[in-house]
Residue frames relative to the residue before (quaternion, step in Angstrom):
aa qw qx qy qz dx dy dz
M 1.0000 0.0000 0.0000 0.0000 0.00 0.00 0.00
I 0.2921 -0.7661 0.5314 0.2131 3.66 -0.62 0.87
A 0.3294 -0.7662 0.5359 0.1308 3.55 -0.67 1.17
T 0.1051 -0.7722 0.6238 0.0593 3.56 -1.16 0.72
S 0.0040 -0.7677 0.6408 -0.0036 3.56 -0.96 0.83
T 0.4057 -0.6768 0.5749 0.2164 3.47 -1.40 0.44
L 0.1782 -0.8055 0.5637 0.0409 3.51 -0.72 1.20
R 0.7878 -0.3130 0.2469 0.4694 3.53 -1.43 -0.22
R 0.4607 -0.6580 0.5311 0.2696 3.56 -1.25 0.64
F 0.0236 0.7973 -0.6009 0.0521 3.53 -1.19 0.73
P 0.5639 -0.6248 0.4176 0.3425 3.62 -1.22 0.54
L 0.1426 -0.7500 0.6448 0.0369 3.50 -1.17 0.86
A 0.0190 -0.7809 0.6235 0.0325 3.61 -0.95 0.65
L 0.3568 0.7342 -0.4845 0.3144 3.53 0.51 1.39
G 0.5445 -0.6039 0.4687 0.3451 3.54 -1.11 0.53
A 0.6301 -0.5859 0.3508 0.3696 3.53 -1.17 0.66
G 0.7201 0.4605 -0.2621 0.4480 3.60 1.22 -0.57
A 0.4498 0.7267 -0.4171 0.3092 3.54 1.43 -0.05
V 0.1012 -0.7881 0.6034 0.0670 3.56 -1.16 0.58
L 0.2473 -0.7934 0.5441 0.1157 3.54 -0.72 1.14
L 0.1707 0.7616 -0.6174 0.0980 3.52 -0.89 0.96
S 0.0338 0.7836 -0.6191 0.0382 3.60 -0.81 0.92
L 0.4284 0.6720 -0.5297 0.2902 3.53 -0.49 1.15
A 0.1775 0.7055 -0.6731 0.1328 3.48 -1.11 1.04
A 0.6379 -0.5676 0.3695 0.3666 3.49 -1.09 0.88
S 0.6732 0.5050 -0.3235 0.4326 3.61 0.91 -1.00
A 0.7561 0.3791 -0.2366 0.4781 3.66 1.00 -0.40
L 0.4118 0.7463 -0.4534 0.2607 3.56 1.22 0.04
A 0.3458 -0.7160 0.5494 0.2569 3.50 -0.94 0.72
V 0.5908 0.5366 -0.3584 0.4844 3.52 1.19 -0.52
E 0.3739 -0.7529 0.4871 0.2368 3.60 -0.88 0.87
I 0.0245 0.7453 -0.6644 0.0502 3.59 -1.05 1.01
S 0.6088 -0.4895 0.4247 0.4575 3.49 -1.27 0.13
P 0.5111 -0.6669 0.4396 0.3175 3.56 -1.02 0.74
P 0.6056 -0.5501 0.4327 0.3788 3.63 -1.14 0.50
P 0.6199 -0.5380 0.4024 0.4054 3.58 -1.16 0.38
A 0.5065 -0.5890 0.5587 0.2904 3.55 -1.28 0.67
L 0.0434 0.8243 -0.5623 0.0500 3.58 -0.59 1.11
T 0.2703 -0.7690 0.5558 0.1633 3.58 -1.04 0.68
N 0.3543 0.6898 -0.5348 0.3356 3.54 -0.04 1.41
K 0.6365 -0.5258 0.4067 0.3911 3.56 -1.39 0.01
A 0.7742 -0.1218 0.1080 0.6117 3.57 1.10 -0.74
Y 0.0751 0.7586 -0.6463 -0.0340 3.71 -1.22 0.29
V 0.1086 -0.7237 0.6782 0.0679 3.56 -1.51 0.30
L 0.1043 -0.7387 0.6607 0.0830 3.44 -1.15 0.72
M 0.0167 0.8237 -0.5663 0.0228 3.72 -0.48 1.03
E 0.3661 -0.6829 0.5818 0.2472 3.42 -1.25 0.57
F 0.5597 -0.6955 0.3460 0.2886 3.57 -0.64 1.13
D 0.7265 0.4892 -0.2508 0.4122 3.50 0.68 -1.35
T 0.7938 0.3282 -0.1620 0.4857 3.54 0.79 -1.00
G 0.3987 -0.7124 0.4856 0.3125 3.58 1.19 -0.46
Q 0.4259 0.7427 -0.4115 0.3127 3.54 1.33 0.10
I 0.3432 -0.7217 0.5673 0.1989 3.57 -0.88 1.03
L 0.2557 -0.7769 0.5657 0.1048 3.51 -0.70 1.14
A 0.7682 -0.0655 0.0760 0.6323 3.66 0.86 -0.72
S 0.0835 0.7979 -0.5944 0.0557 3.54 -1.34 0.53
S 0.0515 -0.7639 0.6409 0.0555 3.50 -1.27 0.28
N 0.8122 -0.1074 -0.0018 0.5734 3.57 -0.60 1.27
P 0.1037 0.8600 -0.4963 0.0583 3.65 0.79 0.97
D 0.7590 0.3588 -0.1898 0.5091 3.60 1.03 -0.65
V 0.4296 0.6566 -0.5018 0.3640 3.64 1.19 0.43
A 0.3176 -0.7507 0.5459 0.1940 3.60 -0.80 1.10
L 0.0487 -0.8063 0.5808 -0.1013 3.49 -0.64 1.38
P 0.5729 -0.5511 0.4439 0.4135 3.60 -1.13 0.30
P 0.2561 -0.8158 0.5029 0.1263 3.62 -0.58 1.12
A 0.3093 -0.7497 0.5179 0.2723 3.73 1.15 -0.07
S 0.8510 -0.1903 0.1355 0.4704 3.55 -0.99 -0.92
L 0.4306 0.6616 -0.4901 0.3697 3.50 1.33 0.18
T 0.4543 0.6552 -0.4229 0.4308 3.60 1.41 -0.27
K 0.6459 0.5602 -0.3616 0.3717 3.61 0.80 -0.83
M 0.5374 0.6144 -0.4132 0.4037 3.62 1.11 -0.29
M 0.6293 0.4686 -0.3446 0.5155 3.64 1.12 -0.49
T 0.6237 0.5550 -0.3491 0.4256 3.51 1.00 -0.79
S 0.6833 0.4684 -0.2652 0.4933 3.52 0.93 -1.06
Y 0.6449 0.5469 -0.3437 0.4085 3.64 0.93 -0.69
I 0.6168 0.5185 -0.3089 0.5053 3.51 1.13 -0.75
V 0.6252 0.4938 -0.3402 0.4996 3.69 0.89 -0.78
E 0.6629 0.5048 -0.3208 0.4504 3.67 0.77 -0.91
Q 0.7098 0.4335 -0.2965 0.4694 3.55 0.79 -0.89
S 0.5824 0.5458 -0.3788 0.4684 3.64 1.10 -0.46
L 0.6211 0.5106 -0.3259 0.4973 3.59 1.03 -0.82
K 0.6381 0.5637 -0.3007 0.4298 3.58 0.88 -0.94
S 0.7228 0.4478 -0.1988 0.4873 3.57 0.87 -1.28
G 0.5345 -0.6337 0.4369 0.3492 3.65 1.10 -0.44
R 0.4804 0.6835 -0.4300 0.3423 3.49 1.35 -0.16
L 0.7507 0.1507 -0.1484 0.6259 3.56 1.29 -0.50
K 0.2537 -0.7230 0.6174 0.1781 3.48 -1.34 0.51
P 0.6252 -0.6029 0.3384 0.3621 3.58 -1.06 0.72
T 0.6692 0.5053 -0.2601 0.4787 3.51 1.24 -0.64
D 0.4427 0.7195 -0.4470 0.2941 3.63 1.17 -0.43
Q 0.3235 -0.7580 0.5372 0.1794 3.59 -0.92 0.85
V 0.1623 -0.7798 0.6025 0.0508 3.56 -0.93 1.07
R 0.3907 -0.7574 0.5013 0.1495 3.45 -0.73 1.27
V 0.2970 -0.7172 0.6002 0.1930 3.70 -1.12 0.73
S 0.1835 -0.7773 0.5965 0.0796 3.59 -0.48 1.17
L 0.6842 -0.4700 0.3527 0.4320 3.54 -1.43 0.19
N 0.6369 0.5319 -0.3525 0.4326 3.65 1.05 -0.54
A 0.7003 0.4847 -0.2476 0.4619 3.50 1.17 -0.78
W 0.5801 0.6224 -0.3615 0.3813 3.57 1.16 -0.64
C 0.4359 -0.7236 0.4960 0.2010 3.46 -1.02 0.92
R 0.3035 -0.7805 0.4886 0.2449 3.66 1.18 -0.27
G 0.6126 -0.5809 0.3438 0.4112 3.65 1.08 0.73
S 0.3225 0.7707 -0.5118 0.2002 3.65 1.17 0.49
S 0.2881 -0.7363 0.5877 0.1718 3.52 -1.13 0.59
T 0.5568 0.6179 -0.3711 0.4128 3.67 1.36 0.01
E 0.7869 0.2493 -0.1622 0.5406 3.62 1.14 -0.19
S 0.5711 -0.5810 0.4491 0.3669 3.56 -1.09 0.27
C 0.0675 0.8228 -0.5524 0.1151 3.51 -0.70 1.22
M 0.3986 -0.6862 0.5430 0.2747 3.49 -1.18 0.47
Y 0.3744 -0.7761 0.4223 0.2811 3.49 1.43 -0.12
L 0.1596 0.7733 -0.5747 0.2149 3.56 0.91 1.12
P 0.4787 -0.6731 0.5031 0.2542 3.62 -1.04 0.85
L 0.5484 -0.6186 0.4337 0.3584 3.59 -0.89 0.75
N 0.8562 0.0882 -0.1588 0.4836 3.53 -0.99 0.95
S 0.4445 0.6422 -0.4653 0.4165 3.51 1.26 0.50
S 0.2477 -0.7473 0.5857 0.1926 3.54 -1.26 -0.02
A 0.0910 -0.7591 0.6406 0.0721 3.56 -1.24 0.39
S 0.6030 -0.5628 0.4129 0.3862 3.54 -1.33 0.47
V 0.6372 -0.4903 0.4250 0.4158 3.57 -1.34 0.32
M 0.6868 0.4767 -0.3458 0.4260 3.69 0.76 -0.71
D 0.6121 0.5280 -0.3486 0.4743 3.57 1.12 -0.70
M 0.6419 0.5248 -0.3105 0.4649 3.55 0.98 -0.91
L 0.6518 0.5335 -0.3146 0.4376 3.55 0.91 -0.89
R 0.6400 0.4884 -0.2967 0.5136 3.60 1.05 -0.93
G 0.6393 0.5305 -0.3411 0.4398 3.60 0.92 -0.78
I 0.6318 0.5430 -0.3051 0.4613 3.60 1.06 -0.77
I 0.7533 0.4460 -0.1796 0.4488 3.48 0.75 -1.30
I 0.7881 0.3591 -0.1686 0.4706 3.60 0.70 -1.17
Q 0.7767 0.3336 -0.1576 0.5105 3.54 0.93 -1.05
S 0.3008 -0.7665 0.5017 0.2654 3.65 1.35 -0.24
G 0.1778 0.8464 -0.4820 0.1403 3.51 1.01 0.84
N 0.3748 -0.7193 0.5488 0.2026 3.54 -0.76 1.09
D 0.6626 0.4947 -0.3124 0.4676 3.53 0.99 -0.89
A 0.6399 0.4923 -0.3698 0.4598 3.70 0.92 -0.61
S 0.6219 0.5757 -0.3140 0.4281 3.62 1.03 -0.92
K 0.6825 0.4883 -0.2616 0.4768 3.48 0.95 -1.10
A 0.6554 0.5130 -0.3195 0.4531 3.59 0.89 -0.98
V 0.6875 0.4296 -0.3278 0.4852 3.79 0.75 -0.82
A 0.5684 0.5762 -0.3780 0.4495 3.67 1.01 -0.56
E 0.6993 0.4474 -0.2707 0.4873 3.57 0.80 -1.01
H 0.6132 0.5778 -0.3259 0.4290 3.63 1.08 -0.78
L 0.7624 0.3860 -0.1652 0.4924 3.44 0.90 -1.14
G 0.8077 0.2912 -0.1442 0.4920 3.61 0.84 -0.90
G 0.5356 -0.6215 0.4208 0.3871 3.65 1.15 -0.25
S 0.7577 -0.0818 0.0366 0.6464 3.48 1.23 -0.61
E 0.6222 -0.5298 0.4076 0.4075 3.58 -1.25 0.38
P 0.6574 0.4931 -0.3562 0.4447 3.77 0.70 -0.68
A 0.6752 0.4974 -0.3002 0.4544 3.60 1.03 -0.74
F 0.6135 0.5256 -0.3243 0.4922 3.47 1.24 -0.71
A 0.6108 0.5954 -0.3322 0.4026 3.59 1.10 -0.66
Q 0.6177 0.5385 -0.3179 0.4769 3.40 1.35 -0.72
T 0.5712 0.5556 -0.3501 0.4925 3.62 1.20 -0.62
M 0.6435 0.5582 -0.3148 0.4186 3.51 0.91 -1.02
N 0.6926 0.5140 -0.2539 0.4378 3.48 1.02 -1.11
A 0.6343 0.5218 -0.3094 0.4792 3.46 1.22 -0.93
E 0.6440 0.4850 -0.3482 0.4782 3.64 0.91 -0.62
A 0.6386 0.5442 -0.3408 0.4240 3.55 0.99 -0.77
K 0.5881 0.5866 -0.2855 0.4781 3.43 1.15 -0.86
R 0.6930 0.5146 -0.2426 0.4428 3.58 0.86 -1.19
L 0.6928 0.4664 -0.2347 0.4974 3.52 1.14 -0.86
G 0.5390 -0.6312 0.4263 0.3596 3.59 1.12 -0.20
M 0.4514 0.6867 -0.4686 0.3242 3.65 1.11 0.48
I 0.0795 -0.8865 0.4544 0.0364 3.51 0.45 1.34
N 0.7300 0.3917 -0.2301 0.5106 3.64 1.09 -0.31
T 0.5952 0.5347 -0.3806 0.4637 3.64 1.10 0.71
H 0.0011 0.7476 -0.6640 0.0166 3.54 -1.27 0.84
F 0.1640 -0.7944 0.5792 0.0808 3.62 -0.70 0.97
E 0.2253 -0.7687 0.5883 0.1102 3.54 -1.12 0.91
N 0.8039 0.0958 0.0068 0.5870 3.45 1.24 -0.69
A 0.5892 -0.6114 0.4238 0.3153 3.61 -1.25 0.20
T 0.7246 0.4614 -0.2741 0.4324 3.61 1.21 -0.22
G 0.4828 -0.6337 0.4671 0.3836 3.59 1.02 -0.70
L 0.3629 0.7106 -0.5154 0.3127 3.59 1.17 0.19
P 0.6386 -0.6041 0.3208 0.3526 3.57 -0.95 0.85
A 0.1340 0.7448 -0.6460 0.1000 3.65 -0.93 0.95
P 0.6842 -0.5554 0.3147 0.3527 3.56 -1.01 0.75
T 0.8104 0.1555 -0.1039 0.5553 3.53 0.78 -0.90
H 0.4383 0.6565 -0.5181 0.3293 3.65 0.97 0.56
K 0.2159 0.7892 -0.5248 0.2348 3.63 -0.16 1.31
A 0.0435 0.7352 -0.6761 -0.0232 3.51 -1.35 0.46
S 0.4332 -0.6547 0.5711 0.2400 3.50 -1.51 0.48
A 0.6437 -0.5256 0.4107 0.3752 3.44 -1.32 0.48
R 0.6740 0.5002 -0.3316 0.4309 3.63 0.94 -0.74
D 0.6045 0.5625 -0.3176 0.4662 3.51 1.26 -0.77
L 0.6867 0.4715 -0.2983 0.4660 3.46 0.86 -0.87
A 0.6110 0.5093 -0.3794 0.4727 3.64 1.11 -0.53
I 0.6065 0.5715 -0.3261 0.4463 3.58 1.08 -0.66
L 0.6485 0.5268 -0.2608 0.4837 3.42 1.08 -0.95
A 0.6456 0.5123 -0.2997 0.4805 3.57 0.99 -0.92
R 0.6392 0.5384 -0.3029 0.4580 3.49 0.99 -0.84
A 0.6520 0.4993 -0.3069 0.4811 3.60 1.00 -0.86
I 0.6507 0.5214 -0.3288 0.4435 3.60 0.97 -0.78
I 0.6476 0.4968 -0.3153 0.4841 3.63 0.99 -0.81
R 0.7079 0.4703 -0.2744 0.4499 3.61 0.90 -1.00
D 0.7944 0.3938 -0.1551 0.4357 3.52 0.74 -1.30
S 0.7726 0.3481 -0.1684 0.5036 3.64 1.14 -0.60
A 0.0753 0.8715 -0.4821 0.0489 3.55 1.06 0.72
D 0.6623 0.5144 -0.3209 0.4401 3.66 1.10 -0.67
Y 0.7662 0.3387 -0.1933 0.5108 3.53 1.21 -0.63
Y 0.4499 0.7110 -0.4598 0.2840 3.65 1.20 -0.05
P 0.5901 0.5588 -0.4209 0.4030 3.70 0.96 -0.60
I 0.5594 0.6152 -0.4198 0.3640 3.65 1.01 -0.36
Y 0.6267 0.5563 -0.3296 0.4350 3.59 1.19 -0.59
A 0.6674 0.4728 -0.3101 0.4846 3.59 1.32 -0.14
E 0.4818 0.6775 -0.4375 0.3429 3.54 1.27 -0.21
K 0.4504 -0.7579 0.4371 0.1781 3.54 -0.84 1.05
D 0.7812 -0.0254 0.0303 0.6230 3.59 1.31 -0.58
F 0.1433 -0.7612 0.6304 0.0506 3.35 -1.48 0.33
K 0.1454 -0.7893 0.5903 0.0862 3.67 -0.70 0.98
F 0.1225 0.7649 -0.6258 0.0911 3.54 -1.00 0.94
N 0.8330 0.0934 -0.1056 0.5350 3.58 -1.09 0.83
G 0.6967 -0.5004 0.2463 0.4511 3.59 1.17 0.81
I 0.6611 0.5036 -0.2943 0.4720 3.56 1.32 -0.11
K 0.1856 -0.7965 0.5730 0.0528 3.62 -0.60 1.10
Q 0.0479 -0.7887 0.6115 -0.0411 3.52 -0.83 1.11
G 0.3682 -0.7378 0.5368 0.1788 3.44 -1.18 0.74
N 0.5352 -0.5762 0.4912 0.3747 3.65 -1.11 0.64
R 0.4107 -0.7336 0.5072 0.1895 3.64 -0.98 0.85
N 0.4951 0.6168 -0.4331 0.4323 3.53 1.32 -0.05
A 0.2738 -0.8093 0.5008 0.1392 3.63 -0.07 1.24
L 0.6235 0.5688 -0.3623 0.3955 3.61 0.99 -0.54
L 0.5178 0.6293 -0.3976 0.4217 3.61 1.28 -0.45
Y 0.7422 0.4236 -0.2174 0.4717 3.60 1.04 -0.60
T 0.7481 0.3761 -0.1890 0.5130 3.60 1.32 -0.26
D 0.7673 0.2220 -0.1331 0.5868 3.62 1.11 -0.43
P 0.3707 -0.7614 0.5005 0.1802 3.62 -0.46 1.26
T 0.6382 0.5512 -0.3260 0.4272 3.59 1.22 -0.55
V 0.6374 0.5335 -0.3243 0.4515 3.57 1.23 -0.26
D 0.0272 -0.8512 0.5214 -0.0539 3.56 -0.67 1.10
G 0.7975 0.0269 -0.0546 0.6003 3.56 1.23 0.58
L 0.8215 0.0400 -0.4835 -0.2996 1.68 -2.52 -0.19
K 0.8392 -0.1463 0.1797 0.4919 3.78 0.09 -1.08
T 0.2492 -0.6931 0.6571 0.1604 3.48 -1.41 0.75
G 0.0871 -0.7599 0.6438 0.0230 3.47 -1.51 0.33
H 0.1455 0.7768 -0.6093 0.0644 3.50 -1.21 0.57
T 0.2042 0.6853 -0.6967 0.0571 3.50 -1.15 0.78
E 0.6844 -0.4714 0.3334 0.4452 3.58 -1.23 0.24
D 0.6511 0.5060 -0.3210 0.4658 3.71 0.97 -0.73
A 0.7525 0.4676 -0.2168 0.4100 3.48 0.82 -1.22
G 0.3159 -0.7012 0.5331 0.3526 3.50 1.13 -0.85
F 0.6516 -0.4798 0.3947 0.4352 3.55 -1.21 -0.47
C 0.0650 -0.8142 0.5731 -0.0665 3.56 -0.66 1.22
L 0.0457 -0.7948 0.6028 -0.0527 3.50 -1.26 0.73
T 0.0640 -0.7394 0.6688 0.0430 3.53 -0.87 1.04
A 0.0762 0.8261 -0.5521 0.0838 3.63 -0.60 1.05
S 0.1351 -0.7685 0.6151 0.1134 3.55 -1.17 0.38
A 0.0668 -0.7817 0.6201 0.0016 3.52 -1.21 0.71
K 0.1133 -0.7983 0.5871 0.0723 3.60 -1.06 0.66
R 0.0700 0.8116 -0.5749 0.0764 3.47 -0.70 1.12
S 0.8384 0.0004 -0.0253 0.5444 3.66 -0.78 0.96
G 0.7635 -0.3929 0.2250 0.4605 3.56 0.86 0.94
M 0.6578 0.4702 -0.3098 0.5002 3.66 1.22 -0.20
R 0.0780 -0.7695 0.6282 0.0853 3.54 -1.09 0.82
L 0.0927 -0.7744 0.6235 0.0547 3.43 -1.10 0.87
I 0.2530 -0.7515 0.5993 0.1096 3.52 -1.28 0.52
S 0.0534 -0.8198 0.5701 -0.0040 3.51 -0.68 1.04
V 0.0378 -0.7722 0.6338 0.0232 3.58 -1.07 0.76
V 0.0363 -0.7703 0.6359 -0.0305 3.56 -0.80 1.18
M 0.0548 -0.8039 0.5918 -0.0221 3.54 -0.81 1.01
G 0.8382 0.2075 -0.1703 0.4748 3.53 -1.10 0.83
T 0.3533 0.7004 -0.5644 0.2571 3.73 0.69 0.85
S 0.6391 -0.6025 0.3570 0.3180 3.45 -1.21 0.41
S 0.8123 0.0151 0.0083 0.5829 3.68 1.08 -0.50
M 0.6938 -0.4694 0.3585 0.4120 3.49 -1.39 0.15
Q 0.6281 0.5359 -0.3281 0.4588 3.46 1.16 -0.74
D 0.6621 0.5316 -0.3140 0.4247 3.52 0.97 -0.94
R 0.7033 0.4589 -0.3247 0.4351 3.58 0.86 -0.83
A 0.5992 0.5280 -0.3559 0.4852 3.64 1.21 -0.40
D 0.6658 0.5201 -0.2910 0.4489 3.59 0.93 -0.90
Q 0.6699 0.4938 -0.2902 0.4724 3.57 0.99 -1.01
T 0.6404 0.5138 -0.3173 0.4745 3.59 0.96 -0.77
R 0.6666 0.4961 -0.3098 0.4621 3.59 0.83 -0.83
A 0.5982 0.5484 -0.3554 0.4638 3.61 1.11 -0.75
L 0.6996 0.4677 -0.2912 0.4550 3.56 0.81 -1.08
F 0.6393 0.5222 -0.3380 0.4520 3.58 0.86 -0.65
N 0.6389 0.5368 -0.2956 0.4651 3.61 1.02 -0.89
W 0.6577 0.5157 -0.2767 0.4744 3.52 1.02 -1.07
G 0.7086 0.5047 -0.2689 0.4134 3.55 0.74 -1.11
F 0.7016 0.4720 -0.2786 0.4554 3.60 0.87 -1.00
S 0.7041 0.4597 -0.2799 0.4632 3.56 1.16 -0.71
S 0.7180 0.5092 -0.2376 0.4107 3.55 1.21 -0.59
F 0.7843 0.2617 -0.0829 0.5563 3.56 1.20 -0.65
E 0.0781 -0.7217 0.6861 0.0485 3.35 -1.59 0.55
K 0.4982 -0.6479 0.4951 0.2947 3.58 -1.32 0.60
A 0.0237 0.7792 -0.6257 0.0279 3.55 -1.11 0.84
K 0.4006 -0.7085 0.5352 0.2260 3.54 -1.07 0.85
A 0.3005 -0.7768 0.5336 0.1466 3.49 -0.61 1.35
V 0.7983 0.0126 0.0605 0.5990 3.50 1.01 -1.09
T 0.4461 -0.6616 0.5506 0.2454 3.57 -1.13 0.78
G 0.4224 -0.6762 0.5305 0.2880 3.67 -0.78 0.91
G 0.8451 0.2313 -0.2257 0.4259 3.50 -1.18 0.92
A 0.5615 0.5909 -0.4011 0.4179 3.52 1.28 -0.15
A 0.4710 -0.6816 0.4958 0.2603 3.63 -1.02 0.85
L 0.1645 -0.8058 0.5656 0.0612 3.55 -0.58 1.12
A 0.7840 -0.0110 0.0142 0.6205 3.65 1.12 -0.50
S 0.3388 -0.6613 0.6218 0.2476 3.52 -1.56 0.24
A 0.2005 -0.8064 0.5528 0.0631 3.51 -0.46 1.17
P 0.3838 -0.7096 0.5242 0.2728 3.66 -0.78 0.89
V 0.1723 -0.7782 0.6012 0.0566 3.59 -1.05 0.88
Q 0.2714 -0.7704 0.5563 0.1531 3.52 -0.91 0.98
F 0.8729 0.1116 -0.1059 0.4629 3.53 -1.15 0.76
G 0.5207 0.6446 -0.3957 0.3958 3.47 1.11 0.85
K 0.5685 -0.6018 0.3809 0.4117 3.47 -1.10 0.46
A 0.7099 0.2429 -0.2571 0.6090 3.64 1.33 0.01
D 0.4801 -0.7007 0.4573 0.2635 3.46 -1.08 0.89
V 0.7777 0.1776 -0.1180 0.5914 3.76 1.12 -0.31
V 0.1475 -0.7642 0.6177 0.1125 3.44 -1.49 0.35
Q 0.4605 -0.6844 0.4753 0.3060 3.58 -0.82 0.87
A 0.1766 -0.7830 0.5911 0.0792 3.62 -0.89 1.00
G 0.2214 0.7625 -0.5898 0.1475 3.57 -1.14 0.74
V 0.4986 -0.6090 0.4827 0.3840 3.52 -1.08 -0.65
L 0.5080 -0.7125 0.3855 0.2928 3.61 -0.83 0.83
A 0.7699 0.1563 -0.1025 0.6102 3.61 1.17 -0.48
D 0.6913 -0.4756 0.3513 0.4153 3.56 -1.29 0.51
W 0.2470 -0.7317 0.6246 0.1158 3.59 -0.91 0.92
N 0.0062 -0.8022 0.5943 -0.0574 3.67 -0.42 1.25
L 0.1148 -0.8000 0.5871 0.0463 3.43 -1.07 0.82
M 0.4240 -0.6518 0.5666 0.2726 3.55 -1.26 0.50
V 0.0136 0.8300 -0.5566 0.0319 3.64 -0.49 1.12
P 0.6054 -0.5229 0.3998 0.4475 3.64 -1.16 0.21
R 0.6060 -0.5841 0.3927 0.3706 3.58 -0.93 0.88
G 0.8022 0.3095 -0.2252 0.4582 3.60 -0.91 0.94
Q 0.7248 0.4320 -0.2426 0.4787 3.49 1.34 -0.30
A 0.2960 0.7831 -0.5067 0.2059 3.61 1.12 0.40
S 0.6834 0.4947 -0.2642 0.4673 3.54 1.06 -0.92
Q 0.6063 0.5806 -0.3413 0.4228 3.63 1.23 -0.23
I 0.4826 0.6843 -0.4267 0.3417 3.62 1.30 -0.29
K 0.0082 0.7588 -0.6510 -0.0189 3.58 -0.97 0.85
T 0.1844 -0.7796 0.5859 0.1221 3.64 -1.03 0.61
A 0.0936 -0.7803 0.6170 0.0404 3.51 -1.16 0.69
V 0.3127 -0.7706 0.5320 0.1593 3.58 -0.89 1.05
Q 0.0772 -0.7606 0.6433 0.0411 3.52 -1.01 0.81
L 0.1969 -0.8255 0.5247 0.0665 3.61 -0.67 1.22
N 0.5507 -0.5732 0.4706 0.3830 3.61 -1.17 0.47
P 0.5606 -0.6650 0.3831 0.3110 3.54 -0.98 0.83
E 0.7800 0.0666 -0.0603 0.6193 3.62 1.06 -0.38
I 0.0372 -0.7664 0.6401 -0.0384 3.52 -0.83 1.14
K 0.0673 -0.8330 0.5482 -0.0310 3.52 -0.41 1.21
A 0.4905 -0.6520 0.5081 0.2760 3.53 -1.03 0.85
P 0.5447 -0.1506 -0.8217 -0.0740 1.62 -2.12 1.15
V 0.2333 -0.7505 0.6051 0.1269 3.66 -1.09 0.68
A 0.2881 -0.7299 0.5950 0.1737 3.65 -0.80 1.09
Q 0.5903 -0.5378 0.5022 0.3318 3.36 -1.40 0.48
G 0.7876 0.2784 -0.1697 0.5229 3.65 -0.51 1.06
A 0.5116 0.6406 -0.4312 0.3769 3.41 1.34 0.05
V 0.4973 -0.6667 0.4639 0.3051 3.55 -0.95 0.93
I 0.0548 -0.8084 0.5833 -0.0567 3.55 -0.88 1.20
G 0.7941 -0.1102 0.0591 0.5948 3.55 1.22 0.16
K 0.3904 -0.7151 0.5121 0.2720 3.54 -1.13 -0.50
V 0.2279 -0.7403 0.6058 0.1819 3.62 -1.10 0.41
V 0.1852 -0.8235 0.5359 0.0176 3.49 -0.82 1.24
A 0.2460 -0.7896 0.5412 0.1519 3.62 -0.73 1.00
T 0.0015 -0.7948 0.6068 -0.0077 3.59 -0.89 0.74
I 0.1902 -0.7023 0.6778 0.1060 3.48 -1.51 0.59
D 0.8201 0.0095 -0.0428 0.5705 3.69 -0.79 1.06
G 0.6937 -0.4851 0.2940 0.4439 3.73 1.02 0.71
K 0.6891 0.4868 -0.3229 0.4289 3.57 1.02 -0.09
S 0.5553 -0.6709 0.3819 0.3093 3.63 -0.75 1.12
Y 0.1801 -0.8287 0.5297 0.0137 3.55 -0.90 1.13
G 0.7535 -0.1766 0.1989 0.6012 3.48 1.35 -0.69
E 0.0986 -0.7809 0.6159 0.0333 3.61 -1.24 0.46
Q 0.0833 -0.7461 0.6602 0.0222 3.45 -1.36 0.61
N 0.5921 -0.5425 0.4594 0.3795 3.51 -1.38 0.59
L 0.2802 -0.6705 0.6681 0.1597 3.51 -1.31 0.83
V 0.0622 -0.8203 0.5685 -0.0085 3.63 -0.84 0.96
A 0.5648 -0.5890 0.4573 0.3534 3.50 -1.31 0.42
L 0.3898 -0.7562 0.4920 0.1847 3.51 -0.82 1.12
Q 0.7595 0.1665 -0.0986 0.6211 3.62 1.27 -0.46
P 0.5093 -0.6065 0.5110 0.3343 3.53 -1.27 0.41
V 0.1470 -0.7569 0.6318 0.0799 3.47 -1.34 0.54
E 0.2629 -0.8077 0.5093 0.1383 3.57 -0.51 1.22
K 0.5755 -0.5645 0.4631 0.3684 3.58 -1.15 0.57
S 0.5356 -0.6454 0.4613 0.2894 3.48 -1.09 0.86
G 0.5748 -0.5803 0.4418 0.3710 3.57 -1.23 0.46
F 0.7559 -0.4211 0.2567 0.4305 3.60 -1.33 0.25
F 0.7455 0.3990 -0.2780 0.4559 3.64 0.60 -0.95
L 0.6294 0.5035 -0.3521 0.4758 3.64 0.98 -0.63
N 0.6269 0.5394 -0.3147 0.4658 3.51 1.02 -0.88
L 0.6630 0.5092 -0.3328 0.4364 3.59 0.96 -0.82
W 0.6660 0.4951 -0.3086 0.4648 3.54 0.99 -0.97
Q 0.5895 0.5782 -0.3547 0.4386 3.67 1.05 -0.77
H 0.6653 0.5016 -0.2721 0.4814 3.57 1.01 -1.00
I 0.6620 0.4780 -0.3347 0.4704 3.58 0.91 -0.87
R 0.6594 0.5196 -0.3242 0.4360 3.67 0.89 -0.85
K 0.6364 0.5300 -0.3234 0.4578 3.51 1.08 -0.84
L 0.6570 0.5528 -0.3072 0.4105 3.55 1.02 -0.92
F 0.6628 0.4887 -0.2585 0.5051 3.54 1.08 -0.84
K 0.5993 0.5737 -0.3519 0.4336 3.57 1.04 -0.63
């Protein structure tokens, strides 16, 4: 049984929609086995449902993302399909700018010049074959030009909370300010899995044949680990070998991003090591049940003297295996809560601990609205407060 207590009251200055969460394996007070030692420029291991970072190194350093960029390109195509802006059978033309010219020095779908292909073929070309030509073609189709489409990419990145990312193009080809962080790419992968459920199975497809040319997915883990079902590889000389992957085992999904490894083998091995460590080290536990009253908060100048405080949805945490029953929660209320109080307004926070050490926190909100008292009741309440 998870115990809940009410602690001292304190001031908060947060918006009603804000969520507080602080947890990373490197900063955990609770002892767990350390994550694997990896040689790369940056990495992140995230749990999908909670968005919790389980382990990381240089998670917020902006680095060249190479073809991991194409996750944003494919995400925008998927959301355009979802909204009806695009139809699966819509034809996308290949301009001179998009055409690969039969190059063997870059990833291509090998679309003929001035030809066209369906949106779904283009999407597979982007995801499976990492086609620069397909990426440029859909960018021009949706944005009018690749630079204009990059503005859409940056707007989507901002909306998703990717604060250390800036896109210059739809492909990931080197550009001075074209950068993304490992944390941001994990956020993007999470959005793809969450928002593009109808199209996410494409990320697990092992090959795609177009124009008589069959190419295999470069994500080596798809061939060796049946629990891995996406997402995207990338490589340039500046970026090194990169991989964003996701795996689901026993109902738990993890997302891994590794950037700047030395080889295709290294990016696969390092991702595999992160997954094995994460799945063996953590389990999911419910810290607080959504909608349950955790405390009665006093309200000044309201039609009701108190309001029930809690969280609107279940609050789950990733905890070291075997320690789910050790989670305790403590409620901290704002020092003064004055009517009117809107349902969902932040009125404090709830803190989760294990062995008395802080493990995570989330906003505490009003579960019901409280209206401001009428004139005469309000006058009496002010007089009573004055004499108190």
